[in-house]
Kinemage of the C-alpha trace (Angstrom):
@kinemage 1
@onewidth
@group {chain A} dominant
@subgroup {mainchain}
@vectorlist {calphas} color= white
{ca met a 1} P 0.420 -0.212 0.227
{ca thr a 2} L 1.505 3.405 -0.731
{ca glu a 3} L 1.113 6.197 2.053
{ca his a 4} L 0.381 9.422 1.095
{ca cys a 5} L 2.059 12.540 2.554
{ca phe a 6} L -0.041 15.807 2.144
{ca pro a 7} L 0.692 19.264 2.909
{ca asp a 8} L -0.102 21.098 6.113
{ca cys a 9} L -2.763 23.104 5.842
{ca leu a 10} L -0.854 26.807 6.498
{ca lys a 11} L -4.346 28.730 7.453
{ca cys a 12} L -5.534 26.770 10.251
{ca asn a 13} L -2.495 24.566 10.628
{ca lys a 14} L -4.684 21.218 11.492
{ca gly a 15} L -5.921 19.770 8.001
{ca arg a 16} L -3.966 19.043 5.560
{ca leu a 17} L -4.694 20.268 1.725
{ca leu a 18} L -6.150 17.064 -0.106
{ca pro a 19} L -6.343 16.622 -4.153
{ca leu a 20} L -9.812 16.924 -5.793
{ca ser a 21} L -9.762 15.555 -9.535
{ca asp a 22} L -12.280 16.212 -12.337
{ca tyr a 23} L -13.209 15.484 -15.539
{ca gly a 24} L -13.252 18.640 -18.746
{ca arg a 25} L -15.820 18.995 -21.209
{ca glu a 26} L -14.578 16.622 -23.552
{ca gly a 27} L -14.659 14.103 -21.051
{ca ser a 28} L -10.476 13.980 -20.461
{ca ser a 29} L -9.393 13.625 -16.582
{ca ile a 30} L -7.977 16.951 -15.268
{ca tyr a 31} L -6.126 15.691 -11.882
{ca tyr a 32} L -5.749 17.649 -9.033
{ca lys a 33} L -7.911 20.892 -10.242
{ca ala a 34} L -9.012 21.758 -6.812
{ca trp a 35} L -7.089 20.950 -2.763
{ca val a 36} L -9.197 21.249 -0.301
{ca cys a 37} L -8.503 21.163 3.759
{ca ser a 38} L -9.386 18.406 5.476
{ca asn a 39} L -10.324 20.366 8.131
{ca pro a 40} L -14.300 21.304 8.060
{ca asp a 41} L -14.262 24.005 10.691
{ca cys a 42} L -11.545 25.563 7.792
{ca gly a 43} L -12.954 25.725 4.531
{ca phe a 44} L -10.165 26.706 2.140
{ca ser a 45} L -10.060 26.195 -1.171
{ca ile a 46} L -7.740 27.001 -3.919
{ca arg a 47} L -9.228 25.774 -7.067
{ca ile a 48} L -8.405 26.583 -10.745
{ca asp a 49} L -11.097 27.030 -13.594
{ca asn a 50} L -10.217 27.909 -16.999
{ca gly a 51} L -6.237 27.991 -16.239
{ca glu a 52} L -7.515 30.816 -13.362
{ca ile a 53} L -7.078 30.304 -9.786
{ca ser a 54} L -9.264 30.990 -7.164
{ca phe a 55} L -9.243 30.982 -2.935
{ca gly a 56} L -11.867 30.530 -0.421
{ca arg a 57} L -14.638 29.517 -2.455
{ca thr a 58} L -16.940 26.734 -1.553
{ca ile a 59} L -16.636 23.383 -2.795
{ca leu a 60} L -19.587 20.940 -2.330
{ca pro a 61} L -20.819 18.049 -3.628
{ca ser a 62} L -21.485 17.308 -7.141
{ca asn a 63} L -24.749 16.287 -8.236
{ca lys a 64} L -24.549 14.508 -10.844
């Protein structure tokens, strides 16, 4: 089993940043599209959309 070491969240210093992946318009995989803090009280996220980086937006589960 491979052990992963994820970076500490520098906002709360309690959680770890966990990578999230998605699918593009053509169905291709987009790895590490977003990173979110594992601490639910923190809410920090960093996300890439169409080449733009956004911080702190709430990332919700998809209804798809």
